ROBA-25827 format. One record per residue (C-alpha): x, y, z; residue number from 1; residue in three letters. Coordinates in Angstrom, 3 decimals, padded with zeros to 6 digits. Example, Ala and Ser with C-alpha at 12.3 -4.5 7.8 and 13.67 -1.06 7.14 Angstrom:
BEGIN
<u=012.300 | v=-004.500 | w=007.800 | seq=1 | type=ala>
<u=013.670 | v=-001.060 | w=007.140 | seq=2 | type=ser>
END
This chain:
BEGIN
<u=-050.503 | v=096.137 | w=192.499 | seq=1 | type=unk>
<u=-047.683 | v=093.734 | w=193.836 | seq=2 | type=unk>
<u=-046.916 | v=090.730 | w=191.948 | seq=3 | type=unk>
<u=-046.595 | v=087.229 | w=193.762 | seq=4 | type=unk>
<u=-042.478 | v=086.127 | w=194.236 | seq=5 | type=unk>
<u=-041.504 | v=083.035 | w=192.001 | seq=6 | type=unk>
<u=-042.270 | v=079.521 | w=194.063 | seq=7 | type=unk>
<u=-039.800 | v=078.192 | w=196.402 | seq=8 | type=unk>
<u=-037.578 | v=075.161 | w=195.349 | seq=9 | type=unk>
<u=-038.567 | v=071.795 | w=196.673 | seq=10 | type=unk>
<u=-035.418 | v=071.473 | w=198.393 | seq=11 | type=unk>
<u=-036.197 | v=074.520 | w=200.596 | seq=12 | type=unk>
<u=-039.909 | v=073.274 | w=201.372 | seq=13 | type=unk>
<u=-038.640 | v=070.536 | w=202.692 | seq=14 | type=unk>
<u=-037.369 | v=071.940 | w=205.534 | seq=15 | type=unk>
<u=-040.204 | v=072.376 | w=207.991 | seq=16 | type=unk>
<u=-038.879 | v=074.996 | w=210.204 | seq=17 | type=unk>
<u=-037.862 | v=077.386 | w=207.406 | seq=18 | type=unk>
<u=-040.110 | v=080.027 | w=206.469 | seq=19 | type=unk>
<u=-041.309 | v=078.861 | w=203.426 | seq=20 | type=unk>
<u=-043.390 | v=075.942 | w=205.133 | seq=21 | type=unk>
<u=-045.929 | v=078.203 | w=205.644 | seq=22 | type=unk>
<u=-048.155 | v=079.227 | w=203.622 | seq=23 | type=unk>
<u=-051.483 | v=080.746 | w=202.750 | seq=24 | type=unk>
<u=-052.134 | v=077.842 | w=200.042 | seq=25 | type=unk>
<u=-053.038 | v=078.274 | w=196.651 | seq=26 | type=unk>
<u=-056.374 | v=080.383 | w=195.581 | seq=27 | type=unk>
<u=-056.484 | v=081.631 | w=199.561 | seq=28 | type=unk>
<u=-057.575 | v=085.216 | w=199.841 | seq=29 | type=unk>
<u=-055.524 | v=087.187 | w=202.032 | seq=30 | type=unk>
<u=-057.591 | v=088.915 | w=204.342 | seq=31 | type=unk>
<u=-057.493 | v=089.285 | w=207.658 | seq=32 | type=unk>
<u=-059.237 | v=086.326 | w=208.777 | seq=33 | type=unk>
<u=-056.468 | v=084.095 | w=206.460 | seq=34 | type=unk>
<u=-053.619 | v=086.263 | w=208.199 | seq=35 | type=unk>
<u=-055.096 | v=085.630 | w=211.306 | seq=36 | type=unk>
<u=-055.555 | v=081.697 | w=210.868 | seq=37 | type=unk>
<u=-051.848 | v=081.687 | w=209.719 | seq=38 | type=unk>
<u=-050.448 | v=083.384 | w=212.778 | seq=39 | type=unk>
<u=-052.143 | v=080.548 | w=214.787 | seq=40 | type=unk>
<u=-051.057 | v=077.865 | w=212.801 | seq=41 | type=unk>
<u=-047.619 | v=079.144 | w=212.886 | seq=42 | type=unk>
<u=-048.137 | v=079.146 | w=217.168 | seq=43 | type=unk>
<u=-049.468 | v=082.470 | w=218.205 | seq=44 | type=unk>
<u=-051.191 | v=082.525 | w=221.122 | seq=45 | type=unk>
<u=-053.336 | v=085.325 | w=219.953 | seq=46 | type=unk>
<u=-053.350 | v=088.067 | w=216.901 | seq=47 | type=unk>
<u=-054.666 | v=091.033 | w=215.777 | seq=48 | type=unk>
<u=-054.418 | v=094.081 | w=213.771 | seq=49 | type=unk>
<u=-054.348 | v=097.196 | w=214.027 | seq=50 | type=unk>
<u=-054.461 | v=100.147 | w=211.227 | seq=51 | type=unk>
<u=-051.103 | v=101.864 | w=210.244 | seq=52 | type=unk>
<u=-053.149 | v=105.044 | w=209.999 | seq=53 | type=unk>
<u=-055.343 | v=104.790 | w=213.494 | seq=54 | type=unk>
<u=-051.505 | v=104.318 | w=215.079 | seq=55 | type=unk>
<u=-050.267 | v=107.355 | w=213.281 | seq=56 | type=unk>
<u=-052.835 | v=109.505 | w=214.489 | seq=57 | type=unk>
<u=-052.748 | v=108.544 | w=217.903 | seq=58 | type=unk>
<u=-048.920 | v=107.775 | w=219.213 | seq=59 | type=unk>
<u=-049.033 | v=107.108 | w=222.808 | seq=60 | type=unk>
<u=-046.804 | v=110.061 | w=223.491 | seq=61 | type=unk>
<u=-047.631 | v=113.113 | w=220.426 | seq=62 | type=unk>
<u=-044.266 | v=114.559 | w=221.086 | seq=63 | type=unk>
<u=-042.437 | v=111.408 | w=220.579 | seq=64 | type=unk>
<u=-044.557 | v=109.982 | w=218.180 | seq=65 | type=unk>
<u=-043.835 | v=106.038 | w=217.807 | seq=66 | type=unk>
<u=-045.569 | v=105.370 | w=215.148 | seq=67 | type=unk>
<u=-045.578 | v=103.401 | w=211.514 | seq=68 | type=unk>
<u=-044.995 | v=106.368 | w=209.057 | seq=69 | type=unk>
<u=-041.963 | v=106.910 | w=210.844 | seq=70 | type=unk>
<u=-040.558 | v=103.535 | w=209.677 | seq=71 | type=unk>
<u=-042.016 | v=103.184 | w=206.536 | seq=72 | type=unk>
<u=-045.084 | v=105.271 | w=204.778 | seq=73 | type=unk>
<u=-045.940 | v=102.852 | w=202.550 | seq=74 | type=unk>
<u=-047.226 | v=100.610 | w=206.260 | seq=75 | type=unk>
<u=-050.923 | v=099.875 | w=205.644 | seq=76 | type=unk>
<u=-051.816 | v=097.752 | w=208.485 | seq=77 | type=unk>
<u=-049.896 | v=096.519 | w=211.418 | seq=78 | type=unk>
<u=-050.527 | v=092.698 | w=212.428 | seq=79 | type=unk>
<u=-050.160 | v=092.381 | w=216.385 | seq=80 | type=unk>
<u=-049.032 | v=088.541 | w=217.596 | seq=81 | type=unk>
<u=-049.154 | v=087.488 | w=221.704 | seq=82 | type=unk>
<u=-046.991 | v=084.943 | w=222.809 | seq=83 | type=unk>
<u=-047.627 | v=083.916 | w=226.715 | seq=84 | type=unk>
<u=-045.297 | v=083.379 | w=229.035 | seq=85 | type=unk>
<u=-045.764 | v=079.697 | w=230.722 | seq=86 | type=unk>
<u=-047.065 | v=080.504 | w=234.263 | seq=87 | type=unk>
<u=-044.447 | v=077.961 | w=235.560 | seq=88 | type=unk>
<u=-041.542 | v=079.656 | w=235.569 | seq=89 | type=unk>
<u=-044.024 | v=082.459 | w=237.589 | seq=90 | type=unk>
<u=-044.172 | v=079.510 | w=240.783 | seq=91 | type=unk>
<u=-039.932 | v=079.654 | w=241.389 | seq=92 | type=unk>
<u=-038.218 | v=080.870 | w=244.348 | seq=93 | type=unk>
<u=-035.862 | v=082.870 | w=242.164 | seq=94 | type=unk>
<u=-036.347 | v=085.468 | w=239.150 | seq=95 | type=unk>
<u=-034.048 | v=083.111 | w=236.694 | seq=96 | type=unk>
<u=-036.446 | v=081.246 | w=235.496 | seq=97 | type=unk>
<u=-038.739 | v=083.686 | w=234.345 | seq=98 | type=unk>
<u=-036.297 | v=085.768 | w=232.713 | seq=99 | type=unk>
<u=-034.647 | v=082.370 | w=230.832 | seq=100 | type=unk>
<u=-038.025 | v=081.636 | w=229.855 | seq=101 | type=unk>
<u=-038.612 | v=085.138 | w=228.585 | seq=102 | type=unk>
<u=-036.056 | v=084.752 | w=226.417 | seq=103 | type=unk>
<u=-037.129 | v=081.302 | w=224.972 | seq=104 | type=unk>
<u=-040.803 | v=083.148 | w=224.392 | seq=105 | type=unk>
<u=-038.685 | v=085.875 | w=222.372 | seq=106 | type=unk>
<u=-037.234 | v=083.283 | w=220.363 | seq=107 | type=unk>
<u=-040.412 | v=081.402 | w=219.400 | seq=108 | type=unk>
<u=-042.200 | v=084.756 | w=218.950 | seq=109 | type=unk>
<u=-039.944 | v=086.325 | w=216.143 | seq=110 | type=unk>
<u=-039.898 | v=083.023 | w=214.062 | seq=111 | type=unk>
<u=-043.517 | v=083.004 | w=213.867 | seq=112 | type=unk>
<u=-043.705 | v=086.500 | w=213.114 | seq=113 | type=unk>
<u=-040.499 | v=085.919 | w=210.208 | seq=114 | type=unk>
<u=-042.377 | v=082.972 | w=209.224 | seq=115 | type=unk>
<u=-045.875 | v=085.173 | w=208.742 | seq=116 | type=unk>
<u=-044.269 | v=088.176 | w=207.378 | seq=117 | type=unk>
<u=-041.964 | v=085.933 | w=204.943 | seq=118 | type=unk>
<u=-045.448 | v=084.038 | w=203.839 | seq=119 | type=unk>
<u=-047.150 | v=087.286 | w=203.097 | seq=120 | type=unk>
<u=-044.275 | v=088.562 | w=200.837 | seq=121 | type=unk>
<u=-044.109 | v=085.019 | w=198.642 | seq=122 | type=unk>
<u=-047.805 | v=086.429 | w=197.969 | seq=123 | type=unk>
<u=-046.716 | v=089.675 | w=197.035 | seq=124 | type=unk>
<u=-047.238 | v=092.118 | w=199.804 | seq=125 | type=unk>
<u=-044.159 | v=093.738 | w=201.389 | seq=126 | type=unk>
<u=-043.869 | v=092.935 | w=205.367 | seq=127 | type=unk>
<u=-041.300 | v=093.193 | w=207.279 | seq=128 | type=unk>
<u=-041.150 | v=092.256 | w=212.116 | seq=129 | type=unk>
<u=-040.286 | v=095.194 | w=214.267 | seq=130 | type=unk>
<u=-037.783 | v=094.341 | w=217.096 | seq=131 | type=unk>
<u=-039.649 | v=093.809 | w=220.270 | seq=132 | type=unk>
<u=-036.975 | v=094.818 | w=222.547 | seq=133 | type=unk>
<u=-035.073 | v=097.490 | w=220.913 | seq=134 | type=unk>
<u=-034.948 | v=101.290 | w=222.061 | seq=135 | type=unk>
<u=-034.300 | v=104.136 | w=220.654 | seq=136 | type=unk>
<u=-031.369 | v=106.335 | w=221.530 | seq=137 | type=unk>
<u=-032.792 | v=109.969 | w=220.565 | seq=138 | type=unk>
<u=-036.681 | v=109.004 | w=222.140 | seq=139 | type=unk>
<u=-037.210 | v=110.576 | w=225.278 | seq=140 | type=unk>
<u=-033.689 | v=110.007 | w=226.932 | seq=141 | type=unk>
<u=-033.423 | v=106.350 | w=225.588 | seq=142 | type=unk>
<u=-036.675 | v=105.253 | w=226.860 | seq=143 | type=unk>
<u=-038.641 | v=104.591 | w=224.304 | seq=144 | type=unk>
<u=-038.848 | v=102.308 | w=220.998 | seq=145 | type=unk>
<u=-040.304 | v=102.931 | w=217.511 | seq=146 | type=unk>
<u=-043.307 | v=101.523 | w=218.191 | seq=147 | type=unk>
<u=-044.803 | v=100.352 | w=221.579 | seq=148 | type=unk>
<u=-045.987 | v=097.184 | w=221.337 | seq=149 | type=unk>
<u=-048.130 | v=097.662 | w=224.486 | seq=150 | type=unk>
<u=-050.317 | v=100.170 | w=222.581 | seq=151 | type=unk>
<u=-050.525 | v=098.212 | w=219.216 | seq=152 | type=unk>
<u=-051.676 | v=095.313 | w=221.070 | seq=153 | type=unk>
<u=-054.451 | v=097.942 | w=222.544 | seq=154 | type=unk>
<u=-055.464 | v=099.364 | w=219.002 | seq=155 | type=unk>
<u=-055.374 | v=095.345 | w=217.490 | seq=156 | type=unk>
<u=-058.235 | v=094.935 | w=220.084 | seq=157 | type=unk>
<u=-056.215 | v=092.204 | w=222.163 | seq=158 | type=unk>
<u=-056.625 | v=094.264 | w=225.781 | seq=159 | type=unk>
<u=-055.931 | v=097.419 | w=227.348 | seq=160 | type=unk>
<u=-053.596 | v=098.889 | w=229.835 | seq=161 | type=unk>
<u=-053.609 | v=098.151 | w=233.594 | seq=162 | type=unk>
<u=-052.683 | v=100.241 | w=236.814 | seq=163 | type=unk>
<u=-048.851 | v=099.472 | w=235.687 | seq=164 | type=unk>
<u=-049.293 | v=099.826 | w=232.193 | seq=165 | type=unk>
<u=-048.701 | v=096.859 | w=230.996 | seq=166 | type=unk>
<u=-050.816 | v=095.327 | w=228.298 | seq=167 | type=unk>
<u=-053.388 | v=093.318 | w=230.117 | seq=168 | type=unk>
<u=-055.146 | v=090.449 | w=227.823 | seq=169 | type=unk>
<u=-058.501 | v=089.221 | w=229.201 | seq=170 | type=unk>
<u=-056.475 | v=085.432 | w=228.258 | seq=171 | type=unk>
<u=-053.104 | v=085.844 | w=230.106 | seq=172 | type=unk>
<u=-053.274 | v=088.997 | w=232.126 | seq=173 | type=unk>
<u=-049.911 | v=090.405 | w=231.697 | seq=174 | type=unk>
<u=-047.925 | v=087.560 | w=231.218 | seq=175 | type=unk>
<u=-047.288 | v=088.050 | w=227.453 | seq=176 | type=unk>
<u=-044.715 | v=089.097 | w=224.859 | seq=177 | type=unk>
<u=-046.019 | v=091.084 | w=221.866 | seq=178 | type=unk>
<u=-045.211 | v=091.783 | w=218.432 | seq=179 | type=unk>
<u=-045.662 | v=093.852 | w=215.102 | seq=180 | type=unk>
<u=-046.047 | v=092.760 | w=212.191 | seq=181 | type=unk>
<u=-045.655 | v=095.766 | w=209.452 | seq=182 | type=unk>
<u=-047.288 | v=095.473 | w=205.996 | seq=183 | type=unk>
<u=-048.198 | v=097.466 | w=202.886 | seq=184 | type=unk>
<u=-051.602 | v=094.962 | w=202.435 | seq=185 | type=unk>
<u=-054.437 | v=096.749 | w=203.348 | seq=186 | type=unk>
<u=-056.087 | v=094.348 | w=206.225 | seq=187 | type=unk>
<u=-059.768 | v=094.969 | w=208.088 | seq=188 | type=unk>
<u=-058.381 | v=096.279 | w=211.524 | seq=189 | type=unk>
<u=-060.190 | v=095.254 | w=215.236 | seq=190 | type=unk>
<u=-061.800 | v=097.294 | w=217.656 | seq=191 | type=unk>
<u=-059.962 | v=098.540 | w=220.283 | seq=192 | type=unk>
<u=-061.588 | v=097.194 | w=223.438 | seq=193 | type=unk>
<u=-063.996 | v=099.513 | w=225.494 | seq=194 | type=unk>
<u=-064.072 | v=098.137 | w=228.629 | seq=195 | type=unk>
<u=-060.902 | v=097.807 | w=231.324 | seq=196 | type=unk>
<u=-059.498 | v=095.126 | w=231.403 | seq=197 | type=unk>
<u=-057.689 | v=095.537 | w=234.708 | seq=198 | type=unk>
<u=-059.290 | v=095.857 | w=237.999 | seq=199 | type=unk>
<u=-057.381 | v=099.096 | w=238.619 | seq=200 | type=unk>
<u=-057.202 | v=100.892 | w=241.825 | seq=201 | type=unk>
<u=-059.287 | v=098.524 | w=243.919 | seq=202 | type=unk>
<u=-057.045 | v=096.036 | w=243.053 | seq=203 | type=unk>
<u=-053.877 | v=097.553 | w=243.360 | seq=204 | type=unk>
<u=-051.832 | v=094.331 | w=243.505 | seq=205 | type=unk>
<u=-048.820 | v=095.358 | w=241.092 | seq=206 | type=unk>
<u=-048.582 | v=098.710 | w=242.549 | seq=207 | type=unk>
<u=-048.357 | v=096.350 | w=246.801 | seq=208 | type=unk>
<u=-045.733 | v=094.183 | w=245.189 | seq=209 | type=unk>
<u=-043.384 | v=096.244 | w=242.963 | seq=210 | type=unk>
<u=-040.175 | v=096.504 | w=245.296 | seq=211 | type=unk>
<u=-038.995 | v=099.778 | w=242.793 | seq=212 | type=unk>
<u=-042.167 | v=101.752 | w=243.994 | seq=213 | type=unk>
<u=-042.512 | v=102.487 | w=240.742 | seq=214 | type=unk>
<u=-046.359 | v=102.024 | w=239.711 | seq=215 | type=unk>
<u=-047.855 | v=105.064 | w=239.332 | seq=216 | type=unk>
<u=-051.583 | v=105.832 | w=238.480 | seq=217 | type=unk>
<u=-051.802 | v=104.231 | w=235.171 | seq=218 | type=unk>
<u=-048.312 | v=105.084 | w=234.662 | seq=219 | type=unk>
<u=-044.765 | v=103.659 | w=235.918 | seq=220 | type=unk>
<u=-041.677 | v=105.575 | w=236.856 | seq=221 | type=unk>
<u=-039.189 | v=103.727 | w=234.232 | seq=222 | type=unk>
<u=-036.224 | v=105.321 | w=236.202 | seq=223 | type=unk>
<u=-037.061 | v=103.316 | w=239.562 | seq=224 | type=unk>
<u=-038.356 | v=099.918 | w=237.333 | seq=225 | type=unk>
<u=-035.117 | v=099.954 | w=235.514 | seq=226 | type=unk>
<u=-033.045 | v=098.934 | w=237.879 | seq=227 | type=unk>
<u=-034.940 | v=096.158 | w=239.561 | seq=228 | type=unk>
<u=-036.292 | v=095.336 | w=235.579 | seq=229 | type=unk>
<u=-032.975 | v=095.390 | w=234.065 | seq=230 | type=unk>
<u=-030.691 | v=094.884 | w=237.027 | seq=231 | type=unk>
<u=-028.074 | v=094.050 | w=234.820 | seq=232 | type=unk>
<u=-028.990 | v=096.573 | w=231.524 | seq=233 | type=unk>
<u=-027.211 | v=099.225 | w=229.946 | seq=234 | type=unk>
<u=-027.056 | v=101.177 | w=233.250 | seq=235 | type=unk>
<u=-025.707 | v=098.815 | w=235.136 | seq=236 | type=unk>
<u=-023.148 | v=098.509 | w=232.249 | seq=237 | type=unk>
<u=-022.403 | v=102.297 | w=232.130 | seq=238 | type=unk>
<u=-021.426 | v=102.030 | w=235.854 | seq=239 | type=unk>
<u=-019.526 | v=099.071 | w=235.726 | seq=240 | type=unk>
<u=-017.207 | v=101.060 | w=233.433 | seq=241 | type=unk>
<u=-017.993 | v=104.289 | w=235.173 | seq=242 | type=unk>
<u=-016.051 | v=102.363 | w=238.242 | seq=243 | type=unk>
<u=-013.216 | v=101.107 | w=236.279 | seq=244 | type=unk>
<u=-012.567 | v=104.278 | w=234.996 | seq=245 | type=unk>
<u=-012.951 | v=106.222 | w=237.765 | seq=246 | type=unk>
<u=-010.302 | v=103.720 | w=239.721 | seq=247 | type=unk>
<u=-008.128 | v=101.629 | w=237.275 | seq=248 | type=unk>
<u=-006.773 | v=099.983 | w=240.091 | seq=249 | type=unk>
<u=-010.006 | v=097.996 | w=241.173 | seq=250 | type=unk>
<u=-010.788 | v=096.435 | w=237.392 | seq=251 | type=unk>
<u=-009.865 | v=093.632 | w=238.302 | seq=252 | type=unk>
<u=-012.106 | v=092.715 | w=240.820 | seq=253 | type=unk>
<u=-014.651 | v=094.590 | w=239.447 | seq=254 | type=unk>
<u=-014.529 | v=092.515 | w=236.761 | seq=255 | type=unk>
<u=-014.887 | v=089.342 | w=239.036 | seq=256 | type=unk>
<u=-017.868 | v=090.557 | w=240.442 | seq=257 | type=unk>
<u=-021.297 | v=089.607 | w=240.352 | seq=258 | type=unk>
<u=-022.463 | v=092.953 | w=238.498 | seq=259 | type=unk>
<u=-019.943 | v=092.012 | w=235.794 | seq=260 | type=unk>
<u=-021.077 | v=088.435 | w=235.056 | seq=261 | type=unk>
<u=-024.312 | v=089.079 | w=235.271 | seq=262 | type=unk>
<u=-024.006 | v=091.476 | w=232.336 | seq=263 | type=unk>
<u=-022.066 | v=088.765 | w=230.519 | seq=264 | type=unk>
<u=-024.840 | v=086.003 | w=230.978 | seq=265 | type=unk>
<u=-027.289 | v=089.242 | w=229.665 | seq=266 | type=unk>
<u=-024.763 | v=089.197 | w=226.576 | seq=267 | type=unk>
<u=-024.965 | v=085.607 | w=226.178 | seq=268 | type=unk>
<u=-029.005 | v=085.020 | w=226.895 | seq=269 | type=unk>
<u=-030.572 | v=088.314 | w=227.584 | seq=270 | type=unk>
<u=-030.755 | v=086.689 | w=231.113 | seq=271 | type=unk>
<u=-031.301 | v=089.830 | w=233.996 | seq=272 | type=unk>
<u=-030.396 | v=092.530 | w=230.714 | seq=273 | type=unk>
<u=-034.533 | v=093.280 | w=230.943 | seq=274 | type=unk>
<u=-037.755 | v=091.187 | w=232.075 | seq=275 | type=unk>
<u=-035.743 | v=090.745 | w=235.170 | seq=276 | type=unk>
<u=-038.405 | v=091.573 | w=237.855 | seq=277 | type=unk>
<u=-041.783 | v=089.281 | w=237.601 | seq=278 | type=unk>
<u=-043.474 | v=090.778 | w=240.659 | seq=279 | type=unk>
<u=-046.064 | v=092.775 | w=238.634 | seq=280 | type=unk>
<u=-046.697 | v=089.713 | w=236.376 | seq=281 | type=unk>
<u=-046.995 | v=087.329 | w=238.768 | seq=282 | type=unk>
<u=-049.485 | v=088.417 | w=241.133 | seq=283 | type=unk>
<u=-051.876 | v=090.199 | w=238.366 | seq=284 | type=unk>
<u=-055.136 | v=088.087 | w=239.022 | seq=285 | type=unk>
<u=-056.689 | v=088.709 | w=235.088 | seq=286 | type=unk>
<u=-056.584 | v=085.838 | w=233.085 | seq=287 | type=unk>
<u=-057.200 | v=081.854 | w=233.323 | seq=288 | type=unk>
<u=-053.447 | v=081.106 | w=233.621 | seq=289 | type=unk>
<u=-053.572 | v=082.872 | w=237.552 | seq=290 | type=unk>
<u=-056.673 | v=081.155 | w=238.502 | seq=291 | type=unk>
<u=-055.072 | v=078.000 | w=237.580 | seq=292 | type=unk>
<u=-051.727 | v=078.069 | w=238.943 | seq=293 | type=unk>
<u=-050.696 | v=081.340 | w=240.767 | seq=294 | type=unk>
<u=-053.950 | v=082.246 | w=242.940 | seq=295 | type=unk>
<u=-052.665 | v=080.297 | w=245.650 | seq=296 | type=unk>
<u=-049.099 | v=081.113 | w=245.857 | seq=297 | type=unk>
<u=-049.100 | v=084.904 | w=245.065 | seq=298 | type=unk>
<u=-052.674 | v=085.565 | w=246.990 | seq=299 | type=unk>
<u=-050.150 | v=086.839 | w=249.460 | seq=300 | type=unk>
<u=-047.926 | v=089.892 | w=249.120 | seq=301 | type=unk>
<u=-044.869 | v=090.271 | w=250.855 | seq=302 | type=unk>
<u=-043.828 | v=093.081 | w=249.623 | seq=303 | type=unk>
<u=-046.878 | v=095.143 | w=251.035 | seq=304 | type=unk>
<u=-046.748 | v=097.384 | w=252.992 | seq=305 | type=unk>
<u=-049.241 | v=099.853 | w=254.744 | seq=306 | type=unk>
<u=-047.367 | v=103.029 | w=252.794 | seq=307 | type=unk>
<u=-048.779 | v=101.264 | w=249.523 | seq=308 | type=unk>
<u=-052.159 | v=100.293 | w=250.576 | seq=309 | type=unk>
<u=-052.665 | v=103.755 | w=251.296 | seq=310 | type=unk>
<u=-051.202 | v=105.747 | w=247.892 | seq=311 | type=unk>
<u=-053.441 | v=102.862 | w=246.382 | seq=312 | type=unk>
<u=-056.517 | v=104.112 | w=248.183 | seq=313 | type=unk>
<u=-055.650 | v=107.634 | w=247.225 | seq=314 | type=unk>
<u=-055.568 | v=106.108 | w=243.451 | seq=315 | type=unk>
<u=-058.833 | v=104.975 | w=244.457 | seq=316 | type=unk>
<u=-059.853 | v=108.319 | w=245.799 | seq=317 | type=unk>
<u=-058.701 | v=110.075 | w=243.313 | seq=318 | type=unk>
<u=-060.443 | v=107.993 | w=240.168 | seq=319 | type=unk>
<u=-063.719 | v=108.612 | w=242.101 | seq=320 | type=unk>
<u=-063.424 | v=112.094 | w=241.750 | seq=321 | type=unk>
<u=-062.189 | v=112.325 | w=238.316 | seq=322 | type=unk>
<u=-064.610 | v=109.527 | w=236.970 | seq=323 | type=unk>
<u=-067.701 | v=112.160 | w=238.807 | seq=324 | type=unk>
<u=-066.157 | v=115.259 | w=237.007 | seq=325 | type=unk>
<u=-064.334 | v=116.473 | w=240.270 | seq=326 | type=unk>
<u=-061.278 | v=116.633 | w=238.776 | seq=327 | type=unk>
<u=-059.411 | v=116.568 | w=235.507 | seq=328 | type=unk>
<u=-055.398 | v=115.995 | w=236.382 | seq=329 | type=unk>
<u=-054.573 | v=112.634 | w=236.256 | seq=330 | type=unk>
<u=-052.150 | v=111.820 | w=233.196 | seq=331 | type=unk>
<u=-053.065 | v=108.236 | w=233.062 | seq=332 | type=unk>
<u=-056.702 | v=108.915 | w=232.698 | seq=333 | type=unk>
<u=-056.420 | v=112.236 | w=230.429 | seq=334 | type=unk>
<u=-058.433 | v=112.520 | w=227.022 | seq=335 | type=unk>
<u=-056.228 | v=111.434 | w=225.110 | seq=336 | type=unk>
<u=-054.591 | v=108.029 | w=227.462 | seq=337 | type=unk>
<u=-058.131 | v=106.910 | w=228.262 | seq=338 | type=unk>
<u=-058.721 | v=104.970 | w=225.038 | seq=339 | type=unk>
<u=-055.786 | v=102.465 | w=225.497 | seq=340 | type=unk>
<u=-056.988 | v=102.000 | w=229.624 | seq=341 | type=unk>
<u=-060.431 | v=101.318 | w=228.836 | seq=342 | type=unk>
<u=-062.982 | v=104.413 | w=228.252 | seq=343 | type=unk>
<u=-065.986 | v=102.313 | w=229.809 | seq=344 | type=unk>
<u=-063.909 | v=101.888 | w=232.772 | seq=345 | type=unk>
<u=-063.783 | v=098.179 | w=234.407 | seq=346 | type=unk>
<u=-066.892 | v=096.348 | w=234.802 | seq=347 | type=unk>
<u=-066.357 | v=093.200 | w=236.607 | seq=348 | type=unk>
<u=-064.731 | v=091.658 | w=233.557 | seq=349 | type=unk>
<u=-062.184 | v=089.451 | w=236.200 | seq=350 | type=unk>
<u=-064.962 | v=088.739 | w=238.467 | seq=351 | type=unk>
<u=-067.038 | v=086.999 | w=235.580 | seq=352 | type=unk>
<u=-064.480 | v=085.413 | w=234.069 | seq=353 | type=unk>
<u=-063.381 | v=083.813 | w=237.356 | seq=354 | type=unk>
<u=-067.045 | v=082.535 | w=238.210 | seq=355 | type=unk>
<u=-066.781 | v=080.563 | w=234.408 | seq=356 | type=unk>
<u=-063.704 | v=079.495 | w=234.996 | seq=357 | type=unk>
<u=-064.405 | v=077.606 | w=238.284 | seq=358 | type=unk>
<u=-067.490 | v=075.829 | w=236.489 | seq=359 | type=unk>
<u=-065.581 | v=074.665 | w=234.421 | seq=360 | type=unk>
<u=-063.027 | v=073.430 | w=236.337 | seq=361 | type=unk>
<u=-066.034 | v=071.904 | w=238.628 | seq=362 | type=unk>
<u=-067.550 | v=070.538 | w=235.439 | seq=363 | type=unk>
<u=-064.299 | v=069.015 | w=234.692 | seq=364 | type=unk>
<u=-063.891 | v=067.581 | w=237.940 | seq=365 | type=unk>
<u=-067.093 | v=065.739 | w=238.026 | seq=366 | type=unk>
<u=-066.193 | v=064.397 | w=234.608 | seq=367 | type=unk>
<u=-062.866 | v=062.788 | w=236.052 | seq=368 | type=unk>
<u=-064.644 | v=061.771 | w=238.955 | seq=369 | type=unk>
<u=-066.955 | v=059.513 | w=237.146 | seq=370 | type=unk>
<u=-064.674 | v=058.279 | w=235.234 | seq=371 | type=unk>
<u=-062.939 | v=056.627 | w=238.185 | seq=372 | type=unk>
<u=-066.073 | v=055.372 | w=239.151 | seq=373 | type=unk>
<u=-066.672 | v=053.603 | w=236.148 | seq=374 | type=unk>
<u=-063.048 | v=052.312 | w=236.149 | seq=375 | type=unk>
<u=-063.363 | v=050.847 | w=239.133 | seq=376 | type=unk>
<u=-066.752 | v=049.259 | w=238.652 | seq=377 | type=unk>
<u=-065.338 | v=047.571 | w=235.725 | seq=378 | type=unk>
END
């Protein structure tokens, strides 16, 4: 039984941006609904809860278990919050806008998560926030974090993995960031979605748009993806210093190069050090934000080639054989991995969503036209 922390002073309560300004209220029963409600009040776009026991039992890769128990064996639940990435950045000509908005979204999300964790601690439940972008050096050649936020999102009932294994939410597609809040309070977990959110092989827009040809069949080649997604990331930094050590006489030229300047900006603002390539996010047709603001601009995919189309068709053919039981050699859809893709397969979620969206838009247009007519008559 945990005891609540002493109440903060009036001075600390008066600071609206301080974590102490958020709380559950006197007499509030702190259950899953109360936690979700507070997270939404703090600014989270989506929130779900995953059981730590389930996460411990089903790590994404059992050989490299990304599990709560390896961080804190006392963790009972993981609260998962989602912040959407504003789509205006995906309408720009250059990636810099997306890179900068990514940093702002991450800052906002970390602040919300910290305030929620602080509120739970004040109520007597030890709670802390995990980092969203840190890589554990000892995990799988430094390509894994201690927790996979994508898989946290699936287990918290917020979406399923797409063809390129980004988390796809019905509301915002893959244009989101997630973080996990580990707590020793046992909360009722949400149920994972059974239906596949991703349209899958018959869409393959992420595959067609990928400049690095890194999209696999419900998988990603991280070694191909990283140089594009992290143009000024760790590997680029190593390349800069390798060049300097190999040719010291060229050090001055290297330190005045675009690559070194990009690395410096990454240190300052995160810009370019990750989240550099937005193409698979921009072209994904899942989410009303895509229908409202991206469908017109992203309809044509310049990176699409006959080779990519053929690869997508081969994925579709393999999926048909896999679903019919003719083959069982698709790692991304193995018995272990299919729980995160959606075991029931795609059942038209996006098409239904688009129909509803169009009806809503037509209704709004009629209401707007009617209001304009009334104004003109008066």
